N, C-alpha and C positions, 0 to 999 in steps of 0.2 A: 401202017401206024408205028410211030416211034416207040422206043422202049419206055420213055417217060410217060407218054400219053397212054400207053397200054397199062402201066402200073396205076395211073390215076383212074382209068376206067374200071380197073379191077376192084377198086375200093368204092364203097357206097355208104352214103350217110343213112343211118338208121332213122327212119321217120322223116316226114317232110315238115313237121312243125318246128319252128325256131324255138330253141331253148334259151334265148337271150333274156336275161333278167335285169331290168332297169334298176332294181333295188341294189343289186351287187355293184353296179357302177356308182350308185350313190354311196355305198359303203366304201368303195375305193376313194371317193372324194373326201369323206371324213378322214380316212387313213392318211392320205397325202397331206391334208391340211394339218393334222396332228404333227406330222413329221416336220413340216415347214415351220410351224410355230416353235417347236422345240429347237430347231436349228437356228432360228433367229434369236431365241432367248430360252435357255434351259430353265431358268427360274419361272418363266411364264407358264410352262407346261412341262414339268419334270419328266413325265412319262410319255411325252409326245412321240419319242422314238419308237414306242410300241406300235405306232402306225405301220412300221415295217413288218411286225409280227402279224398284224391284220392282213397285210398284203400276202404274206406267206400262206395263211389259211385260205384266202380267196384263190390264190394260184393253185393250191392243191385241189380245191373243189372244181374250179373251172377246167383244169387239165384232165382230171379224172372223168368229168362229164363229157368233155370233148372226145376223149379216147373211147368212151363208152358208146358214142354215137357212130363210130366207124367200125367197119369190118373189112379186113384184108386177108387174102389167102395165105400170105407169107409174112413172117416177121420183118423181113427186109422191106417189103412194100409199106408196111405200117410205119416202120422207122423212117423211111424216106419221106412219107407224108408228114410225120410228126416233126422231124428235124427241119425240113424245108420250111414249114409254117413258122416254127420258132425263129428260124434265121430271118425270114422276111419280116416277122413281127418285131424283133428286138434289135437286130444288128444295124440297119441303116441309120436310125436316129442316134444310136449309141456311138457309132463311128463319127458322125458329124459333130456330136457334142465333144467327143474326145479331141478331135482335130482342132476345133475352134477354141475350146477351153484350154487345151494344151498350149496353143499359140499365145493366148491371152496371158496366161500365168507367167510366161517368160518375160513379159514387159515389167512385171512387178516383183518377181522372185529371182534374185540374182543367182540362186543355185536351186533350180527346179528339178533336181535329180529324183527325189522321192515321188513327186507328182508325176514326172515322166514315166518312171518305172511302174507306178501304179496304173497309169493309163495304158501302157503296153500290156500289163497283166489283165486289165479289164477287157481289152479287145478279145482275149482268149478265154474269158470267163474264170480267171483264177486270181483276181485282185484280192479276194478274201484271204487266200493263202499268203500272198505277198504282204498284206497288212499284218497278218499274224506273225510272219517272220520279223517284221519290224517292231513287234510287241506294242503296236499302237493302242493307246487307250481311246476307245471310241468317244468317250465323254471328256477327254482331256484337251488342253489347249493345242497340243501338237496336231490333232486331227483337223483342226480348223485351217491349218496351213496347206493341207494336201487337197488340191482341187478335185481329186478323184476318189477321196476316201469313202464317198457314199456308194460307190459301185460294188462294195463288198456284198451287198444283198443280192445284186444281180448274179454274182459268182455263185452264191449259195443256190439260187434258183436254177441256174444253168447246169450245175453239177447234179442237182436233183433230176433235171430233165434227162440227163444221160442215163440215169439208173431206172427211173420209174416206168417207162414204157415196157421194159422187160418184165417187171413185176406184174403189170396189168395184163400182159400177153400170156403170162404163165398159166397153163391150163392143167387140170387134173383129168385123168382118164375115166370120165363118166359119160362118155358118148355125147359130148356136147351139151350136157345139161347145164344151162347157164345159171339156173337157180343155185346149184351146188358150187359152181365155179365162183359166183359172186360171194358166197359165204366163205369159200376157201381164201379168196383174196382179202375179204374182210378180216379173217383171222390172222392172215400173214401181216397185213398192215397194222392191225392192233398190236401184235407182238413187237413189230419193228418200232412203232410209235411210242409204245410204253418204254421200250428199251432206250430209245433216243431221249425221252423225257428224263429217265433216270440218269442217263449220261450227262445231260445238260445240268441237272441239279448238282451232280457230283463234281463235274469239271468246273462249274462256275465258282465253287468254293476254293478250288486249288489253282485255277488258271483262267481268269476271266476272259482274256483275249481269245482263248480257244473256244470257250462257251459261246462267244458272240460271233466269231468269224468262220468256224468250221461247220460244214454241212451236216456231219453226223449228229452234232449237238442241236441242229436246227430242223432235222428231218421231222421230228414229231409235230412241229407247227404246220408244215405242209401236209403231213400225214393226217392230222385232224380234219383238214379240209377234204382230203381224199376219202376218208372214212365217211364223212357226211354225204359225199356224192354217191358212194356205194350204197349207203343206207337208204338214201332217197330213191335210188334205182330199185332196190328190193321192195320198199314200201309201195312204190308206184306199180311194180309188177303185181303185187298182191292186192292192189286196190285200196290200200290203207290211207293214202293221201300224204299229207305232210309228215315228215319223219319225226318232228319234235312237236309234241302237243303241249305248247307253252305259249303264253302271250309274248309276242316278240318284244314288248317293252321291257320285259325282265332282263333278257340278255343284253339289250341295247344299253340300258341304264347301268348294268353291271360292268360295262367297259369303263365307265367314268372314274370309279375309285382308283383303278390301276394307273390311270393317266396322271394322278396326283400323288400317289403313294409309291411310285416305282423307285424313287431315290432311297426310300427307307426300307422297302420290302421288294427288291427287284425280282427275286425268283417267284414269289407269290403273285406279284402284279403281272408278270409275264404269263404265268399259267392262267390267271383269271381272265386276262384279255383274250388269249387264244381260245380258251373254252367258251367264253361268252360270244366271241365272233362265230365260232362253229355252231353254237346253238341258235344264234340269230339267223344265220344262213338257212338253217333247217326249219325255222319256225315262222318266218315272214310269209304272209299270205296276201295275194293281190286284193286290193279294195280296202285293206285295213289302214288305219291312221299311220302306223309305222311304215307301211309300204309307200304311202303317199309322201311321207317325209323323205324317205330314201330315194324315191323315184321322181322327185320334182325336177323340172328341166335344168335348173342351175346345177344341182348335184350330179345329175347324169352327165352333163357336159364336162364338168370338172373331173368326174370319174373316167370319162372317155379319154381325156387328155392327161390322165394321172401319170402315165409312164413318162411322157415328155415333161410334165411338171417335176417329177422326181429327178429326171436327168438334169434339168436346167436350173432347178432352184439352188442346188449346192454351189455350182460355179459362180452364180451371182453373189451368194453369201460369202463364199471364200474370197473372191476378188474384193468384195467390200471390206472384208477383214484385213486384207493386205493394203488397202488404200484408205478411203475416207472413214471406214468403220461403220458401225450400225448404230444409228441414233434415231430418236423419234422423227426428226425432220428429214432423214434420208429414207426412212421406211417406205413412204409412198412410191418413191422412184424405184426402189429395189423390188417392190412387189410388182410394179408395172413392168419392169424389165423381165421378171420371171414369167409373167403372164404372156407378154409379147413373144418372147423366145419359145415358150412352150406351145403356144397356139401355132406359131409358124412351123415348129418342128412337127407337130401333129398333122396339120393340114397339108404341108408341102412335102414332107418326107415320110413320116411314119405311116399315116393312113393311105397316102397315095401309092407308096411302094408295096404296102401289104396287100392292097386290092389289085395291083397291076399284074398282068401276065408276063412273067419273065421269059426271056428267050431260052428255049430248051426245057420249059416246064420245071418240074421239081428238081430234076438233075441239074438244070440250068441255075437254079437258086444256089445249089451246093457249089457248082462250078464257078459261079460269079462271087458268091459270098465268101468262101474261104480265101481266095486270092485277095479280095478286097480287105479282109481282116489283116492279112499279112502285110499288105501295102500300107495300111493305116498304122500298124505297129512300127514299120520301118520309118515312116514319116515322123512319128512322135520321137523315135530314137534319134533320127537325124537332126530334128529341131533341137533336142537337148545337146547332142554332141557338138553341133556347130553353132549353138546359141542363136537360133533363129525363131522369132525375131529377137533382137538384142535387148538386153536389160535397159530400161529407160531411166533408171535412177542413178544416184550417187553412191558408190560402194564404200565411201569413207564413213566408218562408224564413229559416232560421237561418244567415245568411251574414255580412254586415257592413254597418254604416252608413257606413263610410268610402268613399263613392262620390259621383260628380257627379250627385246627384239634387236635386230642389227643396230649397232651403235651403243648398246647398253653396256655400262660398266658396273660391276658389283660394288656395293657401297662399302664393304669391309675389306675384302681381299684385293679390290681393284682389278679383278680379272675382266677381260673384255670378251663379250659374248662372240664377237666376230672371230676371235682367235681360237674358239673352242668348237667350231663346226668341223666335223670329221673330214670333209673334203679339203679343208685347209691344213688340218693337223697332219694328215697322211700324204699330202702332196710333196713333202720334202723327202730327202734321202734319209737313211736310217738314223744317222746322228742328229739330223734336223728334226726327225720325228720325236726323239726323246726331249729335245729342247721345246718343241711345240707342246708336248704333254705337260712339261713343267709350267708353261704359261697358263695352263688350264687347271692347275693344282694349287691347293692351299694346305700347308702342313700345320698340324697341331700335335702337341706331345701326348697323344692319346694312343690307345692300343688298337683302334679301329680306323680303317680307311674306307670311305664310301665312294664308289665309282658309279656316277650317274650316266646312263646311256638311254638312247631311244630317239624318237623323232622330235618335232618342235614342242611337243607336250613335255618332253624331258628337259628341253631347254628352259621351260618355265620353272624348273626346279633349282635354277642357279641362285635366286635370292634365298630360298629355303636352305640350300646347302651352305650358303655363305653365313647364315645365321647360326646353323649348327656348328660350323667351324669356329665362329667367333665365341660360342659358348664353351669351346674346348671339348666337345663331345667326340669329334672324329676329324681326321684329315679328310679332305674331299677332292674329288676329281670330276669335272664335268666335260664330257665329250659327246656331242649329239649331232644329229643330221636331220634337218627338216625333211619330211617326206619319206624317211627311212625308219621303219619299225625295227625293233630289236626283240627277237632275232629277225633278220631280213626275210621278206616274203620270197617265194620261189621266183617270181617274175622280176623282183628288184634286187636279187642277191648280188649280181655283179657290181652294181653301183652303190649297194648298201652293205657291203661285207666288212665295214670298218670294225664291227664288234669283235670278230675273230682276230683281226689284226691287233686290236688293242690288247686282247688277252695274251698275246705273245710278249708283251712288255710288262706283264704282271710278275712281280717278285714273289717267290714261294719259300725262300730260304730263311726268312726272318720270323719274328714272333708277332707280326702285325696281322690282325684279323681283317681280311679284305671282304667287302660285301658289295656285290654288283646290284645296283638299284635300277630297275627298268620301268620306264613309263612310256606308253604309246597312246596315240589316238586309236579309236576302235570303231568299227562299223557296228551298227545295232545288231546284237545277238550273234555276231561273228567277227572274226578278225581277218579281213582280206582273203576270203575263201570260205572255208568251213573250219569248225573247231578241231576236226581230226587232222587237217593239214597243219593248223597252228600248233596243236599239241605235239605233232611229230617234230616240228622245227624247234620247239621249246625243249623237248626231250634231248635232242642233239646238243643244244646249248648246255643243258644241265649236266650232260655226260662230260663235257669239256670243263665246266667250272668245278665239278666234283673232283676231277682228276688233279686239279691244282689246289684243292682245299678251299675253294671260295664258296661262300654262301650267296644266295640270290634272294632279293626282295622285289616282288612285282607290285607296283602301285596300281590298285584296282581302278576301273573307270569311274570318273567323277560325273556330276550332273552336267548337262549341256543347256545353255541358255540361248535358244535360237532367236528369241525376240530381241536380244541385245543389239545385234547388228542388222537384223532383217526387218523387224517390225517397229522398232523404237527410234529410228533415225528419220527426221523430217525429210520428205521428198516433195517433188513437184506435185505428185499425186497423193501425198499424205501430209497435209499441213499440221502444224503443232496442235491446233485445236481439236483435231480428229483422233489424236493418239488414244488408243484403247486402254482399258483398265489394266491390261497386262503391263503396259509401260508405266502408267500412273502409279501402280501399286508396287513397283519394284521389280519389273521384268519377271513376274512369277511364272514358274513352270510347275506342272503337275508332278508331285512327289511320287505318286504311284506309277505314273508313266515312266519317269526316270529310273525307278527301281526295276520295272519290268524290262526296260530297254537293255539293261546290262546283265540280266539274270543269267543267261546261258554262260557267258564268258566268266562271270564271277563264280558261278557254281563249279565250273571246271577248275578255276584257279584254286578255290578253297579245297576242292577234292584232292588236287595235286599236293597242296601243302600238308594235308593230313597223311599222305602216303610217303612223303619225303621229309627228312630231317634237315635238309639243306635249302629248302625253299619256303619262303614266307610271303604272305599277302598283307600289304598295308592298304586299308580302305579309307580314302579321304572323304567319302561321301557325306557323312554327317557334318563335318567341318565346313565343306563347301556348299552344302545344301542350306544349312541354317536351321533355325528353330521354329519357323512358322508352320503351324499344323496344316498338313495336306499339300504344302507347296515348298518349292525351293526358290531362293532368291540370291542373286549375286551382289546384293547391297549390304554393307556392314557399316553402321553409323554414318550413313549418307555417302559412303565411298564404295566404288566398284572393286570387287575382287576378281572380276573377269574383264579382259580387254575386248573380247569378242565372244562368240557363242561357246567356245570351248578352250580358249587359252587364258591363262591367269595373268593378273597384274602382279606387280611386286608385292603389294599388300596380300593378295590371295596366296601367293607362294609362301610368304613369311608366316601366314596363319597356320600353315601345315607343319612348321618347325617343331612346335611344342608337342603335338600329338605324335609326330614321327620320332622325336627323341624318346618319348615314353614307350613307343612301340619297340624301338631298338633295345631299350633297357629290359623291357618285359620279356623279350625273346633271347636275352643274353648276347645281343649283337654289339652292344656298346656299354661302357661302364664309365661313369663320371669320375670314379676314384682315381687319383693320380694324374688326371688330365690337366692340361694347361693350355694357354693360348699363345700363339705366335702370329701376330697380325701382319708380319711383313715377309716371312720366309715362304717361298714356294718351292716345292720339290717335285721331281718327276718320279714316275715308277721306274724301278731298275729293270733292265732287261733280264729275262730269265734265260738261263743257259741250259 
């Protein structure tokens, strides 16, 4: 007998009677339908997303009941049984969905990085962590663009599965008295669930993404289902019967208000739906009207395929969002696509492989499953890295040509943007470098000189700096390098070290107040690595600028308008008539999501500015977001202030001039008194000796 078959033989199912409950499959059907309606139209069922919370309760109940029916001599044997079953049940259909949907999204999303990374994380059950690090608003427009954003709930469940078998297996030394062991587990689960509920309520108020995506804040929902399973076992042992003496119609109807009031009362609605689901599971009795409603053949079939429905409904909706949109006349085709894909997934993959005997038994499931996960993740990564399949659309955004891109000449000082890229400035010999810096400078008879550096987002500051110079606020110098942040990242330092070269040409022997102005692109919630790495590089730069008496202004992250070049450009697969409301209403982005996306880097920058007297943070967010409640828009009086998702037009750059001038004066970095304008003279920075 093999090791695996020996372990399987050692375990025995307690009781021969099947504990399958048709009503729970029916409840699954309602839950997945709620979610699908909400994802098609949030307005149609504002709290439909709480169907996921219903799933959590059901999962807790079913898993606890399943573990309660098995007995193994060792923890290892029980874990092997449990994890191999979970792997067979969840992973094959998930991998197929990720590979197919991941390939499909490349056809319509020219930059599928976030979707691809989410898919890789989903394979290993950690997509909820990844989405949290992206600060994604689950209800925002941004989530609709990620074809794998729905996998966060699978991550929560899989992380719960890693922990829960140890808790159920935990025994107390009472000579195998299951009566007291069940009560001990009941008490432990109650404490953990109540603690998790308290954590959810508190975290929701201070950090919504954490409350939604992280397992400790969701444990209580699965825990309620676990508690009901334990209570049912105890009442059955004592011959009490059903654990909840309540007409099942009461909890069933109690779910309804939460589905419509979740937008206004999210915490209360979540608790109501979870509690009502728990009581419903404990109160339904066979033969009753509620049981017949939940256990009807249509509901039980939808419940049986609910996992596949959940997997496939979102890719269909997401691709629709990228292409023809969601309209009354497209809805039948989209629903049909969801049903066909889900039924095929269930019958050909999920159910077939779950019931099949895998080579090597349960150890074989682990031995095949884990490498299959790794291969799937590598395939998704390779598809993203090598752009397979290729994007099928036109990458030219219909925005504007009036922007500081190659060929642009500033309207007041006549400086050419091509002359002010660092690789051009520092390609010359020393004397030539000084001449090149002169071509990127504009002199005013003011006591302040602003030196703009950074990547292509700092190049966007050329029109703003030109307007500041024209007003006589300060002399200006613009030297930037697309793709090179300031300070340079560790990996890019050799090709992006122009900033330190530039500082060697800064004069310190006169009475001019020189201010280094930095603007960079940023990765959500981090800057090319982690904040500790970025902070170390910035500290090194500040030590250098402080030594030469230079102040530093960092321009905080601005909103990003992903729809501008990705979703609002007509394509062969996206005719003009299908443009969604985001495009029609002004390329709207969720304000809350944009604020959350930059929270970590902004908090760090503001904290640094409080600790240092030579470091300041200018925040352009309100100016570039606009005044529409709950949304940001790149449209001002019918004109675009962004040329793509994250770069400014000339108008957008010039809009920042007035608030930046006020910022400089507020912090004593510039003074209008005695300033004048020289529209023709350009001077270079003198070499420091």
